N, C-alpha and C positions, 0 to 999 in steps of 0.2 A: 472467411472473414477477417480482416486485418484489424489489429490492436486498436482500441480507441485511444483518444488523445484527451489527456487532463492534465493541466498545470495546477500545481497544489502549493499551499502556503501553510506552513506550520509557525504558529505564534509562539515563540521561546516563552517559557515559564507557564504556560497555560495547557490544560488538557486539550490533546487533539484528537477529534474522533471525526473521520469521514466514511459516511455509509454510502454503498454503491451497490447497485443491483444489475446483475447479468442476465439479460434476457436473450432468446432465439431470435431468429429472422422474423417470426412471426408474433412477436410480442410477448411471448409466454416466458414465465420464470424459468431459469435453468435449475434442476435440482443438483445441488452440491453434496449432497449425502455422500460422505467418503471421499471426498476431494480433500486435497492438500494445497496449501498457498503459499506463496514466497514473493516477498518483494525485496528488491536491493536498492540502495541509494549509492551512487556513486558521484565522484566530481564531475567526470565526463565519460561518454561512451569510450569502452576500451579500457578505463582504467583497471588495474589489478587491485586497488583499495576499495574496500566497501565502508562507507561513512556510517551507513546504518542498514540493519536488515530486520525486516518485519515477516514472521510466517506465524501459521496457525500453531505451530509446535512452542514458540516463545510467547503465545498469548497476543502478539500485536497485531495479529490477524484473526477476527473471528468469522467463521463462516456460517450462514443461516439455514443450511439444509435446503429445505423444499421451496424456500421462498427467494432463492437466487442473490441472498445477500451478502455481500463483503463488506465487512467493517473494519476499518484500519484505526488502532488505538495506541495512543501514546499518553502516558501519564504527565503531570505537570513537572515533577522531578525529572523525568526522562528529557522532556523538551527543554528544560532548563540547562541540562549538560550537553546540548547541542552546542559544537563549537565551530560549525561551518556555516556558510550562508547561501550557496548554491548548488545544485546537483541535478542529476537526472535519475530516472528510476522506470522500471517497468514492473507489473505484476503478472506472475505465472501461477495458473492454476492447473493441476495435475489430477486427473480422473483416477479413480480406483483400478481402470484398465490399464492405466500408465500413459494415456495420452495428455500431451501438455499442451495449453493454449495461452498466448499472451494476451491477457484481457485489456491493460492498459498500460500506456507509456506516457511520459511527459517530463517536464521540468519541475524541480522542487525547491522552494527557497524557505529559509529559516527568516522571520521577522524577529529581530532581536528586541529583546525587553529593555525598558529603561527603568522601570519600577523594580527595586529588589526587596521588597518587603512581602 
């Protein structure tokens, strides 16, 4: 099954939290116990420079075990420091056995903040 497509918007200066669920073809939640997750944002496909990386290791991705939940999290302080506006991303999940699946891909935009208080 190919990666799903989802375009994202991060509002600068606000907490970003996106909750996703991975289900199998029959609609059952996937058990993510023991999985690792990684998401990289780049200016364009093929770019060697990573604008931002979210992983379960750096706390920016939280996996929900048997619920199939994948939560992307950035603090307001982290989004305040984003100095780019457009990019592309994908999210990869790696099973305890080493199999890797691209869960999602898409574009990502930072909506710049006007208010600075």
